[in-house]
Backbone bond lengths (Angstrom), bond angles and torsions (degrees), N, CA, C in turn:
res aa  C-N    CA-C-N  psi(-1)  N-CA   C-N-CA  omega(-1)  CA-C   N-CA-C  phi
1 M - - - 1.454 - - 1.501 114.75 -
2 L 1.218 118.42 157.43 1.498 124.64 -176.45 1.508 111.45 -114.77
3 L 1.308 114.45 128.94 1.443 122.59 168.81 1.421 110.13 -88.62
4 A 1.283 125.55 121.99 1.442 130.55 172.35 1.562 112.11 -114.97
5 I 1.249 110.63 135.29 1.429 118.14 -170.62 1.598 109.87 -130.87
6 D 1.504 114.45 116.61 1.364 118.10 177.40 1.484 109.48 -112.42
7 S 1.310 117.07 108.28 1.482 128.08 -172.38 1.532 108.05 -98.76
8 G 1.295 120.02 101.45 1.386 131.66 174.48 1.497 119.03 -91.85
9 N 1.296 120.49 -170.55 1.468 121.15 176.91 1.366 115.67 -82.63
10 T 1.423 116.11 -26.57 1.394 125.36 -177.46 1.441 114.80 -106.30
11 N 1.347 117.80 -46.27 1.375 122.02 176.65 1.514 117.07 -132.96
12 I 1.375 120.43 155.52 1.529 125.75 177.19 1.595 100.12 -110.47
13 V 1.305 109.38 124.05 1.515 117.04 175.78 1.485 107.93 -107.44
14 F 1.297 112.83 127.14 1.436 127.39 174.10 1.610 114.19 -107.36
15 A 1.312 115.44 126.47 1.459 115.22 -179.73 1.573 107.14 -140.02
16 V 1.326 108.04 152.29 1.486 117.70 177.19 1.502 111.62 -118.93
17 F 1.343 115.47 123.17 1.501 122.97 -179.78 1.486 110.98 -109.89
18 S 1.378 111.16 144.93 1.452 114.31 174.61 1.573 108.68 -79.72
19 E 1.292 120.42 174.19 1.450 121.39 -177.47 1.547 112.58 -58.52
20 F 1.365 114.23 -27.96 1.551 122.47 -178.62 1.519 114.62 -87.04
21 G 1.320 118.58 -3.60 1.355 123.52 -177.76 1.478 120.76 90.49
22 D 1.467 117.26 15.51 1.281 126.26 172.38 1.532 112.82 -76.59
23 L 1.315 117.19 129.88 1.519 119.54 179.24 1.434 108.77 -78.98
24 Q 1.433 115.23 122.62 1.402 123.41 -176.81 1.480 114.37 -93.57
25 G 1.407 111.17 -31.04 1.485 118.50 -179.05 1.511 110.66 -173.63
26 E 1.355 114.18 150.69 1.465 124.05 -178.16 1.409 119.88 -142.16
27 W 1.308 125.93 122.03 1.451 126.51 -169.25 1.536 106.20 -134.81
28 R 1.319 113.80 151.87 1.491 125.61 177.64 1.493 113.59 -117.96
29 A 1.318 114.07 137.51 1.519 118.97 174.47 1.490 106.36 -129.36
30 G 1.360 116.34 155.10 1.597 113.17 168.65 1.456 113.86 -68.11
31 A 1.269 110.19 155.92 1.574 115.33 -169.93 1.525 109.08 -97.85
32 E 1.428 117.76 40.76 1.406 117.20 173.06 1.565 114.82 -65.05
33 S 1.268 116.94 125.35 1.397 119.60 -172.87 1.606 118.01 -69.87
34 N 1.343 110.99 -7.06 1.502 115.03 -174.56 1.579 108.40 -97.88
35 R 1.365 117.21 8.42 1.469 115.14 176.01 1.553 110.71 -78.11
36 T 1.325 117.42 143.41 1.442 122.47 -174.38 1.544 106.31 -96.57
37 A 1.327 114.30 162.33 1.409 123.10 -178.74 1.564 103.29 -60.09
38 D 1.285 127.42 -41.52 1.447 128.21 -177.20 1.644 110.20 -65.88
39 E 1.336 113.17 -34.07 1.444 111.35 175.31 1.551 116.81 -68.21
40 F 1.326 110.20 -39.74 1.414 120.53 175.05 1.547 108.43 -61.06
41 G 1.359 113.75 -47.86 1.487 120.55 -171.15 1.638 112.50 -64.22
42 V 1.382 115.11 -42.35 1.374 117.84 -176.98 1.584 108.03 -73.96
43 W 1.307 117.75 -31.54 1.432 118.29 177.62 1.475 114.13 -68.43
44 L 1.342 113.65 -49.49 1.428 120.43 176.24 1.583 115.01 -62.99
45 T 1.274 117.81 -33.89 1.483 119.52 -175.83 1.583 106.73 -64.79
46 Q 1.486 110.17 -40.62 1.440 117.28 -179.17 1.417 115.19 -60.45
47 L 1.458 118.24 -40.61 1.429 128.42 177.87 1.493 111.76 -65.27
48 L 1.333 112.47 -41.49 1.475 116.45 179.51 1.521 108.38 -65.23
49 Q 1.316 120.48 -42.62 1.447 121.41 -177.97 1.592 110.09 -64.71
50 K 1.297 114.46 -40.17 1.451 119.96 172.70 1.531 118.46 -53.12
51 E 1.326 112.38 -37.68 1.514 123.26 -175.48 1.560 107.45 -91.56
52 G 1.278 123.64 -5.83 1.444 125.84 173.99 1.542 106.04 83.01
53 I 1.300 121.98 22.25 1.491 124.53 177.41 1.533 110.01 -93.77
54 E 1.272 117.54 119.95 1.354 124.50 177.68 1.524 114.37 -73.12
55 K 1.325 121.88 116.72 1.458 125.52 -171.64 1.521 111.96 -56.21
56 K 1.376 115.20 -42.45 1.463 119.02 -178.15 1.498 117.76 -64.64
57 K 1.409 114.12 -11.17 1.463 120.10 177.54 1.516 111.66 -84.05
58 I 1.334 115.21 -12.63 1.456 117.02 173.95 1.504 111.75 -88.30
59 T 1.399 113.79 105.64 1.372 121.76 -171.75 1.558 118.66 -103.35
60 S 1.348 109.93 -12.90 1.486 119.99 -176.62 1.444 110.23 -134.47
61 A 1.379 116.46 161.39 1.472 120.42 176.46 1.549 107.69 -152.32
62 I 1.314 116.24 152.13 1.477 126.07 172.91 1.446 107.31 -142.73
63 L 1.360 118.83 144.53 1.350 118.80 178.40 1.548 111.34 -147.07
64 A 1.410 110.58 149.47 1.524 114.08 179.54 1.660 100.85 -125.70
65 T 1.234 116.99 137.98 1.380 119.44 175.26 1.627 114.22 -143.33
66 V 1.390 112.81 142.17 1.450 116.32 178.55 1.560 104.62 -108.60
67 V 1.258 120.30 9.48 1.524 128.21 179.11 1.575 108.91 -117.17
68 P 1.307 114.70 89.68 1.556 113.27 -175.13 1.549 115.23 -54.04
69 D 1.292 117.91 -28.49 1.403 124.88 -172.89 1.562 106.55 -68.80
70 N 1.368 122.55 -15.79 1.323 118.10 -173.09 1.573 109.99 -106.12
71 L 1.313 116.01 -0.81 1.415 122.27 179.94 1.520 116.87 -60.20
72 A 1.314 115.83 -49.56 1.490 122.44 -174.86 1.489 108.41 -63.11
73 D 1.402 119.51 -42.12 1.470 120.68 -170.84 1.572 105.02 -80.92
74 L 1.264 124.54 -27.32 1.507 127.82 -179.29 1.663 104.74 -75.37
75 K 1.334 118.59 -37.19 1.355 118.84 -179.35 1.573 111.56 -72.98
76 L 1.405 110.93 -36.98 1.474 115.90 174.06 1.528 110.20 -65.32
77 L 1.306 118.66 -37.64 1.478 118.72 -178.95 1.491 107.62 -56.61
78 C 1.375 115.11 -50.01 1.455 114.95 -173.40 1.619 115.30 -66.28
79 L 1.438 110.62 -32.67 1.498 115.03 174.48 1.526 114.01 -66.16
80 K 1.383 112.88 -49.59 1.474 118.72 -171.19 1.436 112.37 -79.02
81 Y 1.332 123.98 -35.56 1.502 124.50 -176.31 1.517 114.36 -97.08
82 F 1.415 113.36 -19.99 1.416 117.05 -171.52 1.580 114.38 -127.28
83 N 1.358 112.36 -6.18 1.535 123.94 169.20 1.532 104.90 64.25
84 C 1.364 118.99 43.00 1.411 120.33 179.61 1.533 110.04 -145.55
85 D 1.265 114.34 149.28 1.531 118.22 177.49 1.522 103.85 -95.49
86 A 1.325 106.96 124.63 1.599 113.26 -173.60 1.513 107.01 -76.75
87 M 1.407 114.58 140.12 1.416 124.57 167.23 1.546 107.15 -74.84
88 V 1.436 115.19 129.88 1.429 116.40 -173.62 1.517 107.64 -117.70
89 I 1.422 113.94 127.03 1.528 119.21 -178.92 1.604 100.48 -66.81
90 G 1.340 111.13 131.72 1.454 115.21 176.36 1.615 111.20 109.45
91 D 1.274 113.76 -20.28 1.533 120.25 171.19 1.544 107.83 -67.19
92 P 1.358 119.97 134.28 1.486 121.97 -175.80 1.525 110.83 -53.24
93 E 1.306 118.15 -37.46 1.465 119.49 -175.99 1.467 116.92 -73.64
94 V 1.273 117.66 -11.08 1.347 126.78 178.24 1.502 112.76 -88.79
95 K 1.394 115.29 107.78 1.443 120.98 -173.78 1.573 111.42 -87.66
96 L 1.283 116.64 140.93 1.414 115.95 -175.25 1.558 111.76 -109.40
97 G 1.228 114.62 -13.51 1.525 120.18 175.08 1.521 109.01 79.06
98 L 1.329 120.38 16.98 1.486 118.84 -178.70 1.567 103.45 -138.03
99 K 1.306 114.35 163.76 1.565 123.18 167.16 1.434 111.09 -98.51
100 I 1.353 119.26 134.68 1.485 119.50 174.90 1.494 106.15 -98.60
101 L 1.262 120.79 109.18 1.424 127.10 -170.95 1.552 111.47 -102.69
102 I 1.304 107.08 60.43 1.597 116.70 177.04 1.540 106.65 -131.53
103 D 1.361 110.11 173.77 1.484 113.97 -176.38 1.497 112.33 -70.79
104 H 1.273 115.61 -39.00 1.531 118.02 -176.78 1.636 105.63 -124.98
105 P 1.257 119.33 87.73 1.460 121.98 -173.29 1.535 111.40 -60.46
106 R 1.379 119.60 -34.04 1.431 117.89 -177.69 1.477 115.70 -69.06
107 E 1.272 116.40 -9.27 1.462 121.44 -178.18 1.561 113.02 -83.38
108 V 1.235 114.52 -16.99 1.607 119.96 175.50 1.633 110.22 -63.31
109 G 1.186 116.87 126.66 1.549 125.13 176.24 1.440 102.48 -57.31
110 A 1.463 108.07 142.18 1.501 116.95 177.33 1.571 113.99 -63.77
111 D 1.348 115.16 -31.76 1.420 121.87 179.44 1.471 111.56 -72.68
112 R 1.315 122.60 -26.78 1.464 125.39 178.34 1.628 106.18 -74.28
113 L 1.345 118.28 -40.73 1.375 123.03 177.61 1.590 114.55 -62.47
114 C 1.357 107.31 -40.22 1.521 112.71 174.79 1.548 111.99 -64.63
115 N 1.269 118.20 -43.44 1.376 124.73 173.85 1.602 118.12 -50.51
116 A 1.447 105.52 -41.87 1.445 114.43 -175.11 1.618 108.73 -73.64
117 V 1.448 117.14 -39.08 1.355 121.19 175.47 1.597 111.53 -59.93
118 A 1.310 117.13 -51.62 1.401 121.11 -176.91 1.558 112.28 -62.75
119 A 1.344 113.92 -43.52 1.467 118.15 -174.95 1.563 110.93 -68.48
120 Q 1.311 115.04 -39.33 1.512 120.54 174.54 1.546 113.34 -61.39
121 D 1.425 111.98 -43.99 1.429 114.97 -175.91 1.609 110.45 -72.39
122 T 1.453 117.69 -28.73 1.494 121.85 178.19 1.501 112.13 -82.20
123 Y 1.359 119.64 -49.01 1.432 123.95 -162.54 1.526 113.09 -113.39
124 G 1.306 119.29 -15.88 1.423 121.72 -172.04 1.527 114.74 64.52
125 G 1.375 116.61 147.93 1.445 122.44 -175.38 1.581 109.61 -86.56
126 P 1.320 113.88 175.56 1.559 124.84 -5.94 1.442 113.50 -77.16
127 L 1.328 112.12 152.68 1.470 122.80 -165.26 1.585 107.27 -131.69
128 L 1.306 116.27 148.92 1.390 123.48 160.22 1.579 111.18 -126.57
129 I 1.281 119.00 113.02 1.407 128.46 -177.31 1.499 112.91 -95.81
130 L 1.347 110.93 127.00 1.430 117.47 174.59 1.505 111.32 -109.99
131 D 1.278 120.34 126.79 1.406 123.75 174.20 1.426 120.09 -118.47
132 F 1.261 117.03 110.47 1.582 124.90 -174.23 1.496 107.26 -85.40
133 G 1.387 117.60 89.33 1.372 124.13 175.17 1.513 114.35 -122.80
134 T 1.323 119.81 -146.12 1.508 122.53 165.40 1.539 110.91 -51.33
135 A 1.327 112.58 -43.59 1.461 117.86 167.16 1.502 109.26 -111.10
136 T 1.375 116.63 158.08 1.467 121.57 164.13 1.478 107.67 -94.78
137 T 1.387 112.69 120.26 1.426 118.95 -174.98 1.530 110.02 -110.11
138 F 1.362 117.02 150.09 1.378 125.53 174.37 1.507 108.58 -118.71
139 D 1.330 121.49 126.42 1.405 118.22 -178.89 1.514 111.34 -135.06
140 V 1.386 118.64 128.44 1.393 126.97 -174.43 1.550 110.36 -91.74
141 I 1.288 118.33 130.17 1.473 122.76 178.27 1.615 106.26 -129.32
142 N 1.381 107.65 117.91 1.603 107.74 -179.21 1.558 116.56 -78.55
143 N 1.288 114.51 179.15 1.499 116.16 -172.13 1.563 115.69 -55.88
144 E 1.445 113.78 -22.12 1.499 121.41 -176.13 1.530 107.31 -88.43
145 G 1.391 121.04 -5.76 1.351 121.32 -175.38 1.519 117.17 87.82
146 D 1.284 111.60 13.18 1.628 118.31 -177.65 1.558 106.43 -88.13
147 Y 1.330 112.79 146.12 1.482 121.39 178.28 1.576 107.34 -84.64
148 C 1.349 112.77 121.44 1.507 120.97 -171.10 1.459 115.49 -105.30
149 G 1.306 115.41 -6.29 1.461 122.52 -173.56 1.493 120.31 116.92
150 G 1.259 124.29 -171.72 1.425 120.49 -179.54 1.494 112.11 174.73
151 A 1.260 120.98 -151.59 1.456 126.43 -176.59 1.589 114.71 -147.80
152 I 1.251 118.51 150.60 1.487 124.12 -179.64 1.505 111.04 -126.46
153 Y 1.355 107.45 126.22 1.423 116.59 179.78 1.473 110.78 -123.30
154 P 1.422 117.37 150.54 1.511 113.66 178.89 1.575 114.04 -60.09
155 G 1.266 109.77 134.84 1.566 112.39 -178.87 1.508 107.00 -70.61
156 I 1.485 110.00 163.07 1.316 122.48 -172.55 1.581 114.23 -60.86
157 N 1.318 114.23 -32.73 1.407 119.86 178.99 1.619 111.64 -71.42
158 L 1.299 108.25 -42.03 1.540 114.79 173.06 1.550 114.22 -55.04
159 S 1.382 111.51 -42.74 1.434 120.00 178.35 1.536 110.44 -61.68
160 L 1.285 115.29 -46.15 1.503 121.36 -177.51 1.580 107.05 -62.82
161 E 1.315 120.01 -47.90 1.537 124.92 178.91 1.645 107.20 -56.76
162 A 1.317 112.61 -47.49 1.539 113.40 -176.10 1.385 110.01 -60.44
163 L 1.300 118.81 -45.82 1.541 121.80 176.24 1.550 113.59 -57.79
164 H 1.324 115.09 -39.33 1.564 116.78 -178.07 1.356 111.31 -71.54
165 H 1.352 118.11 -40.81 1.510 121.54 -172.82 1.485 113.53 -90.36
166 G 1.357 115.63 -16.38 1.458 119.63 -176.58 1.566 111.99 -94.97
167 A 1.375 118.17 -16.12 1.362 118.89 -176.52 1.614 104.79 -132.47
168 A 1.385 108.58 119.74 1.576 116.28 -171.29 1.573 113.11 -56.76
169 K 1.382 122.87 -33.34 1.352 124.31 -175.59 1.474 114.56 -98.88
170 L 1.231 120.19 3.76 1.506 123.78 -176.29 1.516 105.47 -97.22
171 P 1.342 115.41 120.59 1.453 123.33 175.16 1.466 117.08 -72.99
172 R 1.406 121.41 166.07 1.375 124.43 165.42 1.425 114.27 -76.57
173 V 1.372 123.01 127.88 1.458 122.62 -173.93 1.584 108.87 -123.49
174 A 1.256 113.26 158.31 1.543 119.89 -177.70 1.574 104.23 -84.43
175 I 1.313 114.72 156.71 1.530 121.49 178.69 1.602 102.72 -90.36
176 D 1.303 112.96 128.60 1.452 119.51 169.47 1.574 108.62 -165.22
177 K 1.214 115.36 170.91 1.420 123.51 179.42 1.550 116.96 -84.28
178 P 1.308 120.65 100.76 1.480 121.06 -176.34 1.556 105.06 -69.70
179 D 1.338 110.23 147.89 1.464 118.15 175.82 1.474 111.63 -70.93
180 S 1.404 119.82 -31.75 1.372 119.73 177.85 1.458 110.49 -125.88
181 V 1.424 109.65 153.87 1.553 115.33 179.64 1.643 107.37 -78.20
182 I 1.245 112.51 -36.27 1.505 112.18 -171.05 1.600 104.36 -87.01
183 G 1.333 118.19 113.05 1.384 120.23 177.61 1.447 116.87 -77.32
184 K 1.367 121.39 149.51 1.432 122.83 177.83 1.448 114.93 -106.31
185 D 1.234 118.37 1.20 1.500 125.71 172.43 1.441 112.98 -148.83
186 T 1.361 121.77 177.20 1.439 121.44 -175.80 1.610 106.85 -61.38
187 V 1.231 121.07 -57.80 1.379 124.67 -175.22 1.511 114.09 -51.03
188 S 1.306 113.66 -47.88 1.546 116.56 -172.84 1.649 102.45 -72.24
189 A 1.338 115.92 -36.24 1.462 114.95 178.40 1.494 112.52 -65.64
190 M 1.385 119.73 -38.11 1.417 118.09 174.89 1.565 114.85 -64.32
191 K 1.341 110.43 -38.83 1.506 116.18 177.70 1.557 115.64 -63.08
192 S 1.320 110.40 -35.90 1.475 112.38 179.68 1.425 109.48 -79.04
193 G 1.317 125.15 -35.82 1.444 124.81 178.94 1.521 110.53 -65.31
194 I 1.295 118.70 -42.15 1.446 122.10 179.45 1.483 112.33 -68.88
195 F 1.303 117.28 -49.00 1.473 119.68 -179.71 1.442 113.41 -70.22
196 W 1.395 116.85 -61.60 1.473 116.31 -175.09 1.469 114.35 -66.98
197 G 1.367 110.67 -34.26 1.518 114.67 173.72 1.476 111.55 -54.79
198 H 1.220 124.20 -45.25 1.399 134.01 179.31 1.567 110.57 -58.57
199 V 1.403 112.16 -48.63 1.426 115.54 174.54 1.518 119.03 -57.08
200 S 1.425 105.38 -45.77 1.604 110.40 177.01 1.421 111.47 -63.55
201 M 1.382 120.57 -35.19 1.400 119.59 -178.40 1.648 107.97 -67.90
202 I 1.330 111.32 -37.62 1.517 113.06 -178.02 1.597 108.97 -64.52
203 E 1.264 113.00 -45.24 1.503 118.82 -173.31 1.563 107.32 -66.52
204 G 1.364 120.90 -40.13 1.402 126.11 179.53 1.532 109.90 -64.60
205 M 1.302 114.20 -44.08 1.545 121.14 -174.28 1.497 106.03 -69.03
206 V 1.319 121.52 -45.54 1.479 124.78 179.73 1.564 109.63 -58.71
207 T 1.319 118.02 -45.47 1.448 117.70 174.46 1.580 114.87 -63.57
208 R 1.174 113.24 -43.17 1.635 117.21 178.45 1.569 112.68 -66.20
209 I 1.299 114.60 -37.02 1.515 118.45 178.61 1.453 113.64 -71.08
210 S 1.389 108.31 -43.61 1.596 112.73 177.89 1.630 111.60 -62.16
211 N 1.412 109.70 -42.01 1.427 113.56 179.24 1.494 116.27 -63.57
212 E 1.281 115.82 -39.91 1.485 121.82 179.25 1.617 110.35 -73.85
213 F 1.334 116.10 -27.86 1.435 119.71 -179.74 1.425 110.11 -78.87
214 G 1.244 116.62 -24.80 1.546 123.08 178.59 1.505 118.16 88.82
215 C 1.374 118.91 14.83 1.475 119.62 175.96 1.565 101.66 -166.69
216 S 1.353 109.17 164.43 1.450 123.29 177.58 1.589 109.07 -76.95
217 M 1.197 114.10 144.28 1.527 115.69 -176.12 1.585 105.41 -133.90
218 K 1.406 112.74 150.16 1.596 113.69 171.47 1.507 103.06 -74.84
219 V 1.390 107.12 137.02 1.491 118.62 178.48 1.518 110.68 -102.57
220 V 1.415 115.40 117.33 1.441 119.68 -172.76 1.531 103.39 -113.62
221 A 1.333 115.65 132.21 1.522 121.46 178.86 1.490 108.56 -108.93
222 T 1.361 116.28 140.49 1.450 122.54 175.85 1.468 108.01 -142.84
223 G 1.429 116.79 174.33 1.461 119.30 -179.20 1.543 111.08 98.99
224 G 1.358 114.50 170.77 1.404 117.51 -169.29 1.598 120.99 -58.77
225 L 1.422 110.98 -30.63 1.445 118.34 -171.52 1.581 106.52 -103.58
226 A 1.386 117.05 2.66 1.355 114.86 -177.71 1.493 120.61 -49.52
227 N 1.189 120.12 -48.06 1.422 127.33 177.66 1.566 115.74 -57.98
228 L 1.339 113.01 -41.78 1.560 118.69 177.03 1.490 108.39 -61.14
229 F 1.309 122.88 -42.81 1.426 125.96 -178.70 1.464 113.17 -79.60
230 H 1.328 117.37 -31.87 1.559 118.96 179.15 1.483 108.09 -60.73
231 T 1.242 118.58 -38.65 1.526 121.85 -175.21 1.439 109.22 -77.33
232 S 1.377 125.85 -11.90 1.423 127.44 -176.79 1.439 116.50 -116.37
233 C 1.367 118.23 -8.50 1.468 120.37 -170.67 1.502 110.61 -126.71
234 D 1.282 119.62 116.09 1.492 120.87 -171.61 1.505 109.70 -73.90
235 A 1.276 119.37 -11.61 1.532 121.88 177.24 1.418 113.59 -69.73
236 I 1.465 122.29 -24.24 1.409 124.32 -179.30 1.342 106.38 -90.79
237 D 1.567 116.33 132.99 1.294 125.18 173.87 1.397 118.94 -88.64
238 I 1.521 115.86 -40.95 1.423 120.67 -166.56 1.533 103.64 -135.78
239 C 1.329 117.49 137.66 1.524 119.10 168.67 1.471 107.30 -111.28
240 D 1.333 115.61 124.19 1.482 125.28 179.38 1.464 113.02 -136.16
241 P 1.446 115.56 84.58 1.481 117.55 -174.57 1.606 114.67 -62.77
242 S 1.226 116.10 -25.46 1.440 117.32 -172.29 1.585 111.21 -91.68
243 L 1.359 118.43 18.33 1.449 121.60 -167.23 1.634 112.05 -62.75
244 T 1.342 110.59 -44.95 1.463 119.56 179.58 1.569 112.45 -57.47
245 L 1.391 110.54 -54.71 1.386 110.08 176.68 1.509 126.96 -63.54
246 R 1.527 108.78 -29.66 1.455 112.19 169.71 1.539 113.08 -71.59
247 G 1.218 117.05 -25.75 1.530 121.83 173.81 1.564 110.68 -62.39
248 L 1.285 111.51 -43.36 1.493 118.15 -179.79 1.602 105.68 -63.81
249 F 1.236 121.47 -45.24 1.415 123.99 -178.18 1.551 109.28 -66.59
250 T 1.274 118.32 -45.16 1.521 121.68 179.60 1.601 107.82 -60.84
251 I 1.257 115.88 -43.22 1.502 116.43 -177.20 1.494 111.17 -66.71
252 F 1.371 117.01 -37.48 1.364 122.02 -179.72 1.457 112.90 -62.87
253 K 1.360 117.15 -47.68 1.488 124.49 -179.43 1.495 107.90 -62.07
254 A 1.308 123.48 -45.11 1.394 126.84 -176.34 1.482 114.25 -63.78
255 N 1.398 114.35 -37.92 1.442 122.77 171.45 1.495 114.84 -67.40
256 E 1.363 117.14 -44.03 1.352 123.47 177.87 1.488 111.00 -59.02
257 K 1.287 119.43 -40.42 1.394 129.15 -174.66 1.717 105.50 -70.81
258 L 1.358 114.36 -36.51 1.500 114.03 -176.94 1.600 104.72 -76.54
259 R 1.305 119.06 -29.20 1.423 117.74 -177.76 1.514 108.24 -72.39
260 D 1.328 120.83 -37.72 1.393 122.88 172.11 1.515 115.16 -57.76
261 I 1.323 113.10 -40.94 1.540 120.21 -176.76 1.527 106.30 -66.54
262 N 1.329 113.44 -50.71 1.548 117.37 174.56 1.496 118.94 -54.51
263 R 1.390 115.07 -39.46 1.445 123.20 -174.13 1.532 107.00 -68.38
264 Y 1.425 116.98 -41.50 1.471 116.99 -178.12 1.415 117.95 -95.21
265 S 1.335 118.28 -3.10 1.446 120.84 -177.54 1.553 112.59 -73.63
266 P 1.343 120.14 132.76 1.468 124.06 -179.50 1.567 109.18 -52.78
267 G 1.327 108.42 134.56 1.505 112.27 177.87 1.478 115.72 97.71
268 K 1.419 112.00 -14.98 1.532 117.24 -170.64 1.505 102.79 -81.14
């Protein structure tokens, strides 16, 4: 089995896949950078036991992180608790199977590249991928599956926190879909502005990106709030919450195959 780890700014997602890509379990932890490998290991071991997954059957690992401070402990977790060296997205020897067609390729978040790989493999290009995380990101994938660039917008939770902390009389509110755009009190007005404002931003950005790219694209949404916006935003075609994790699995299997070919090729 494969342990896949997606370490974001807000959450770290751990998932276990079978050899054939079936998701056996998925768990989330807060992304505090001061957690040790042992803390992660004890927590994850208990969750595996609860789901009936034998730890000894996990023989490989792959991870993507946008938080450099977490990398060492997550790699140590894989080595100490699962006896395997984790494949790391961004390492030069890890092949993604796509070209990164921007000015500074190393600046692209590992999670966004995993999304690109999984979306191309599942749906085919051209694609526009929306990831609802700490930031709301837009990523353009061409017909060949190459990463062409995108846009980054403050995530909805960041917007809520900015309102709450920046205005003395505005409370913290939950994210949901208001029935009405016109709020009748402060809370309903905040909920409307945050939710419908985000929807309007998405619809406008999808139109502008498609026009600039020169063709229509399938719009795929992923991330924690993808389903909420998928049901409220006509610009989104597909909701795929497991896109990043599936990208990790796809990248791992492709690199494993390449290693096998190199291992048994004459002259290697």
